[in-house]
C-alpha positions, 0 to 999 in steps of 0.5 A: 836593742831597744835600749840602744835605739832609745840612747840613739834617738835621745841621747845618754841619761843624764845625772840628777846633779846636772840639772843646773845645765840644762836652764836657759840663758836669755838668748835660747829661751827668747828663741825656744819660748818666743818662736809660737809668738814670733811666728804668729806674725805670719798668720795673725794679719792674714787672719784681719784681712780674711775678715774684712775681704768679706766685705771689699778689697777696698775694706782692707785700709781697716787693717791698719787702726785694728794693727793698732789695737792689737799692739795696744792689747799686747802692751797691756799683756806684755806688762801684766805678765812682766808683774806675774812673773814677779808676783809668781816667780816659781811659774804656773801663769795663768793657772796659778795666778787664777787658782790663788786670787779667784779660787780653785774653779777658775784656776782649773778653766786656766790651767785645763785651757792652757793645756789643751792650747798648748796642744793646738799650739804644736797642731797649728804651728806645724800646720802652718809651716807645712802651709808654707812648704807646700805654698813654695812647692803645690806638688807636695800639698796632697802630703800636708798631713804626711809631713806634719805628722813627721814634723811632730814626731822629729820635734818630740824626740829633739824635745825628750833629748834635753831643753838645752840641746833643743834650745842650741838647735832651734835658736838658729832658725828662729833668728833667721826668721826675724832677720829675714822678716826684718829684711822683707819689711826694710826692702819693703819700706824702702821700696815704698819710700823710693816710689817703687811701689804704687800708691794706686794698690790700696785705698787711702786710709779713712776712706768711707767704706759701705757695708763696714760695721762695729761689729765687723771691725770687732770680728777683724780684732778678735781674729788679728789677736790670733798673733798674741798666742804664745805671749804667756809661755814665758811666766809659765816657764820661769823655772827653766830660766837661769838665776836669777830666773824672773829677771832673766825671764822679765827681760826676755818678754820684753824683747819678744814683745818688741819683736813682735811688735816691729814684726807684726805691725811691718807685715800689717803695713806692707800687706795694706800697701801692696793691697795684698788680698789673702788667697786659700792657696799662698799665704799673704807674707809669700805673697808680700815677699814675691811682690818684694823680691820676685821668685828668687833667692830672698823669696825662698830664703823668707819662705823657707825661715817662715815655714821652719819657725811656724814649725819650730813654734811648736816649741813653746807648747813642748816647753810650756806643757810639761811645766804646767802639767807639773803644776797641775799634777802637783796640786793632785788635778792630773795623773803624778807621771807628769811630774816624773823627769826622764833620761835627760831631766826633762818632763818626757811623760808630758812630752810624749802626750803632747806630741801624741795628742797633737798628732791626732789633731793634725790627722782629725783636722786634715792639716788645715790651719783656718779651722784649728786657729780660732779654737786656738785662739780661744784657748789662750784668750780665756786664761789672758782674761782669768789671770788679768782678773786674777792679778787685778783681784790681787791688787785690789786686795793687797794694796802694796806700794805703787799698785795703782799703775799695776791695777790699770794695766791689769784691768785694761788687759782683763777688759780687752781679752774679755772683749775679744773672747766674747767676740770669738763666741760671737763670731765663729761660734761654729769653730769654737763650741768645743770649748763650751763642752771641754771646760765642764768636762775637764772641770769634772775630770780634775776634781774626780782625779784630786778625790782619788788622790785624797782618797788613797791618801786617806786609806793609806794613811797609818792613823792611831785610831786604825791598828794593823791586824797581824796575820796568823798564817798563809795558805798557798794556793799553786795553779799547775798546768802540767808536771814541769820544772816550772812548777816544781820551781814554784813548788819549792818556792812555796815550801821555802815560805813555811806556809800553813798549807799548800794546795796545787790546783789542776783545772781540766777540761775532760774527765779523763785528763782529771784522773790521769793527772791525779795519778801522776801527782800522787807519784810525783808530790805526794806530800802536797795536796791537789785540787783538780777542777773540771772546767765544762766550758773550757776557762782556767779563769772561772773555776780558779778564781771561784776556788780561790774566793772559797778558799779565802773566804775560809782562811779569813775566818782564822785570820789566815792570808791566801797566796797565789803562786803563779809559775811562769816561764820566761823565754830566752827571746822577747819574740818567743812569747807571742807564741804562747798563750800567757795564762799566766799574766790572764790569772793574775790580772783577775787576781790582783782585784781579789781583796785580801789574795796576795799574788805571786809570780815565780819565773823559770828563765829558759835557756834556749 
């Protein structure tokens, strides 16, 4: 039944040699890997206005020069990540760059920050998309969290079906969103040029504003830079591209940068010219669309595609998180399960963990996007800073041909990214302080995991200086709960192994039961030694493990091994297991951690 449900939800398993068919072409990659960056134009300009409105509505003209600054940073990041793509064509992005050029710990800071950032990508994108839906349909506002969680579950299932299948489905909404915004910006600019929009709605650029300061402008710039989250995703996901992967990734990155620049600047300009002020219940894009078209089909088309891309922008996290996790897992900093491909050749464990973590965040923050965005942005600007700095160090160290322009690009990006990071800490400390706790903790956890893997490898490795000690014999201990076919089956198995000695162990709670069982045993199995243990506290585990420890201690003196053979009956139907006390599972769980004790289970399958 479970297998049938699984096939229905994620499709048939794919063969390993079908992996090449799961690679992305440029059109699909642009949709699936750029959706996060492109969708951020729906809330990035709004973040600038939220800061400026604290001074006055007249200060909103500063959004124009601030947007210009964001575009300069975008250009530096696009050019820098283009260089990263060709320098590190196997993916990994900021983590690989930082680790190779700055050291292991900076690499772990970048990698850990990005792992959390991709979880926040899903949470923020889905929350923002839900906000767009409830802006158009206010009656649904109370169901924000429920709607967001359902969308995360849907995206998780879609990604478990495979990269190309999810890309095929998600490409249409992304390109519809781009089309819708270009129509909105085009019609809005046409209305402005033809004089249908009053020039009195906004303050002229250059108007002196009392109360404005460099600190507020930098704060608005840092908030607006949240529109650049997701730019690094393509460099992390190079292995997902069809060959030649680096060239295709670089072209996709350039296309994303151009689209993002056009959409971001267009929305900022329309918001300024229309005199739009941020509101808690209606998004800026919704206000612009309503001013441009009214509440007609085009308004709902724009709101619908905006909601779709905001939700589907989460797919950038689903594409990049598993690949980054693979790089960290290969370096032994996170569990190796992240390197395993699932039935559909995707890294299923990474996809599932990402989905669960995102749902936890959405519920914890109650789907409030504005609370998640600062933490989301700081999580990506720390890796931005480290990756740019790492590339700067690389050019200074290696000095390849034409390295000076590359050095200027990366050092400029590093400086601006560092400034944005500092501004987030200075202006939104109450919201981003968890990063200061998370980074040291995750580095510590990463190192503990790696130390564990190193210790395991050292102990498992066969070396000439550690000769194996041969086992002279075997003592079988068989816990028995009665005289049944299950016990008989296990005793026959123990006899077939030619053990030196077989000991049946019975734990009795009453003295009378102890004597009765000994008498029955002598009649049934007189050749097998029976040991009865009295448990005055009605515990099976404690007296049994104590007995096994005693036998193991004596056996080790003669270099014998103790094997505990656990009888277990298997019901015909799975739900029947809930009707039994599962004593065999408890015994096995306790004995598995005993040194020099082998635990084996002998199943007896019931027919009814």
